[in-house]
C-alpha positions in Angstrom: 0.0 0.0 0.0 1.0 3.6 -0.3 1.3 6.0 2.6 1.1 9.8 2.3 3.2 12.2 4.4 2.1 15.8 4.0 4.7 18.5 4.1 4.0 22.3 3.9 3.8 22.4 0.1 4.3 18.8 -1.0 3.4 15.2 -0.4 5.9 12.5 0.2 4.6 9.1 -1.1 5.9 5.9 0.5 5.6 2.3 -0.5 4.6 0.3 2.6 4.8 -3.4 2.0 5.5 -6.7 3.7 6.9 -9.9 2.3 4.1 -12.4 1.6 5.9 -15.3 3.2 6.7 -13.3 6.3 3.0 -12.5 6.7 2.0 -16.1 6.2 4.5 -17.3 8.8 3.4 -14.7 11.3 -0.3 -15.6 11.0 0.4 -19.3 11.3 2.7 -18.8 14.4 0.4 -16.4 16.1 -2.7 -18.6 15.7 -1.0 -21.1 17.9 -2.0 -18.9 20.8 -5.5 -20.0 20.3 -6.3 -23.6 21.4 -7.3 -25.7 18.4 -10.8 -26.4 19.8 -11.4 -22.6 20.1 -10.4 -21.4 16.7 -13.5 -21.9 14.6 -17.0 -20.8 15.6 -20.5 -20.6 14.4 -22.9 -17.9 15.6 -26.5 -18.9 16.3 -29.2 -16.4 16.9 -32.9 -16.1 17.5 -34.8 -12.9 16.7 -38.4 -11.7 16.8 -40.6 -12.3 13.8 -40.1 -8.8 12.5 -36.3 -8.6 13.1 -34.3 -7.1 10.3 -30.6 -6.6 10.4 -28.8 -9.4 12.3 -26.1 -8.6 14.8 -22.9 -9.4 13.0 -24.2 -8.1 9.7 -23.7 -4.6 11.2 -20.0 -5.3 11.3 -19.4 -6.8 7.8 -18.7 -5.2 4.4 -16.9 -2.0 3.7 -18.3 -0.1 6.7 -15.7 -0.4 9.5 -17.1 -0.6 13.0 -14.7 -0.9 15.9 -17.3 -0.9 18.7 -16.6 -3.5 21.4 -19.7 -5.6 22.1 -20.6 -7.0 25.5 -20.6 -10.8 25.8 -24.0 -10.6 27.6 -25.3 -9.2 24.3 -23.2 -10.9 21.6 -22.4 -14.3 23.2 -25.2 -15.4 25.6 -28.0 -17.9 25.2 -28.8 -18.3 28.9 -32.3 -19.4 29.8 -32.6 -16.3 32.0 -32.1 -14.1 29.1 -34.4 -16.0 26.9 -37.2 -15.6 29.4 -36.5 -11.9 29.9 -38.2 -10.9 26.6 -41.3 -12.1 24.8 -39.5 -13.4 21.7 -36.7 -15.3 23.5 -34.0 -13.4 21.6 -30.4 -14.5 22.0 -27.0 -14.6 20.2 -24.4 -17.2 21.0 -21.0 -18.3 19.6 -20.3 -22.1 19.6 -17.1 -23.9 18.8 -17.5 -25.5 15.4 -15.5 -28.8 15.4 -17.7 -30.8 13.1 -15.1 -31.1 10.4 -11.4 -31.0 11.1 -10.6 -30.9 7.4 -12.9 -28.0 6.7 -11.5 -26.1 9.6 -7.9 -26.7 8.4 -8.9 -25.3 4.9 -10.5 -22.2 6.5 -7.4 -21.5 8.6 -5.2 -22.0 5.6 -7.3 -19.6 3.7 -6.8 -17.1 6.5 -3.1 -17.9 6.9 -2.3 -17.3 3.2 -3.9 -13.9 3.4 -7.1 -14.5 1.5 -9.2 -13.0 4.3 -7.2 -9.9 5.0 -10.1 -7.7 3.9 -12.6 -9.2 6.3 -14.2 -7.6 9.3 -13.3 -8.5 12.9 -15.8 -8.2 15.8 -14.5 -7.5 19.3 -16.4 -9.0 22.3 -15.7 -8.0 25.9 -15.9 -11.0 28.3 -15.4 -10.6 32.1 -11.6 -10.8 31.9 -10.6 -10.5 28.3 -11.6 -9.1 24.9 -11.8 -11.7 22.1 -11.5 -11.1 18.4 -13.7 -12.9 15.8 -13.0 -12.6 12.1 -16.1 -12.9 10.0 -15.5 -14.7 6.7 -19.1 -14.4 5.7 -21.2 -11.2 5.4 -24.6 -12.7 6.2 -26.4 -15.4 8.2 -28.2 -18.4 6.9 -31.9 -18.8 7.8 -32.5 -22.1 9.5 -36.2 -21.9 10.3 -39.0 -20.3 12.3 -40.7 -21.2 15.6 -43.6 -19.8 17.5 -41.4 -17.0 18.9 -39.5 -15.8 15.8 -36.7 -16.8 13.4 -33.5 -18.7 13.7 -30.3 -17.9 11.9 -26.6 -19.0 11.9 -23.3 -17.7 10.6 -20.5 -20.2 10.0 -16.7 -19.8 9.3 -15.9 -17.4 12.2 -12.2 -17.5 13.2 -11.1 -16.4 16.7 -7.9 -14.4 16.4 -5.3 -13.4 19.1 -5.0 -9.7 19.6 -1.7 -9.7 17.6 -3.5 -10.8 14.5 -6.4 -8.4 15.0 -3.9 -5.6 15.0 -2.3 -7.0 11.8 -5.8 -7.1 10.2 -6.2 -3.4 11.1 -2.8 -2.6 9.7 -3.4 -4.5 6.4 -6.7 -2.6 6.0 -5.2 0.8 6.7 -7.3 1.3 9.8 -4.6 3.3 11.4 -6.8 5.4 13.7 -8.1 2.3 15.5 -4.9 1.2 17.3 -5.8 3.2 20.5 -2.3 3.3 21.8 -1.7 -0.4 21.2 1.9 -1.5 20.7 2.1 -2.6 17.0 5.9 -2.6 16.8 5.8 -6.4 16.2 3.4 -6.0 13.2 5.3 -3.0 11.8 8.5 -5.1 11.8 7.0 -7.2 9.0 6.9 -4.2 6.7 9.4 -2.0 4.9 8.9 1.7 4.1 10.5 3.3 1.0 9.9 6.8 -0.4 8.9 6.5 -4.0 7.7 9.9 -5.0 7.0 13.5 -4.1 3.9 15.4 -5.3 3.2 19.2 -5.3 0.0 20.0 -3.3 -0.5 23.0 -5.7 -0.5 20.7 -8.7 -3.2 18.5 -7.0 -5.4 21.6 -6.5 -4.9 22.6 -10.2 -5.9 19.2 -11.4 -9.1 19.4 -9.4 -9.8 22.9 -10.7 -9.3 21.7 -14.3 -11.6 18.7 -13.9 -8.7 16.2 -14.4 -9.4 14.8 -11.0 -12.3 15.1 -8.6 -11.7 15.9 -5.0 -8.1 14.5 -5.2 -6.8 17.3 -3.0 -9.3 16.7 -0.1 -9.1 12.9 -0.4 -5.3 13.1 -0.3 -5.4 15.4 2.8 -7.8 13.0 4.6 -5.6 10.0 3.8 -2.5 11.8 4.9 -4.1 12.6 8.2 -4.9 8.9 8.7 -1.5 7.7 7.5 0.2 10.1 10.0 -0.8 7.8 12.9 1.3 4.9 11.6 4.1 7.0 10.1 4.7 8.5 13.5 5.1 5.0 15.0 7.4 3.8 12.1 9.7 6.9 12.4 10.1 6.7 16.2 
C-alpha cells in the first residue's frame, strides 16, 4: 500500500509493503496462541418475527465498526435471558469442530492472506476481549418457531490480539490502534519513499476537472496515515 506524508507544500509518497511469506509465517505462528478447539466458531441467533438486520451483519462489508460488544449481548444464550423478553432473543457463539478438514482449509485460507479484507468483531468478556474474524457477510436462515426466526453464521475465526492488530494494519485502519503496541506487526513491513507530489498541482488538477476531490481525499488519507508513520519513524 502507499502512505502519504504531507509537508508544507508537497506530499511524500511511501511504499509500505510486507513480504508475503513473512505474513503467512506470522499468521500461522500467532494462531498457535488459540487452542485448536477454540479457533472456529458458528454464531447462532434467534430474533423476533419482525427482526431485520442481524447482529454481526452490522460489522461486515466496507463499513468499518470498531465498537466493542458485550458478551452478555453478543455471546449469551442463557435461559434467564431468553425468558426476559417475549421473543426469547439470543445470540451465541459455539465452537464448530464438526469437520477438522474444513477447519484446516478455512485456517489455511486465512493464513495465506485471502481474508485480509474481512471484518473482525470485538467482544468483551469478564476478563478479556476476544476477536472474531467474519469470513461471511450474512447469516443463513434455519427456520422459524412460535417466537420468531433462527439464523446461523459459520466460518468465524477467533484471532489473538496480535492478528487483530495485523488485520487493522493491512486494511489501513490506522486510527483504530488506540495506543496499542504494534511494533511487532510493523517489523514485518518495509517503508520506502517512491515519489513527491506538489500540493499546488493537485489543486490545479481538481480545478481543471482532471481529478475530482483529489486534494481533499489526499489530505484525509495523509491525516490517517500520519498515525502509523509516527510509529514507524520513532
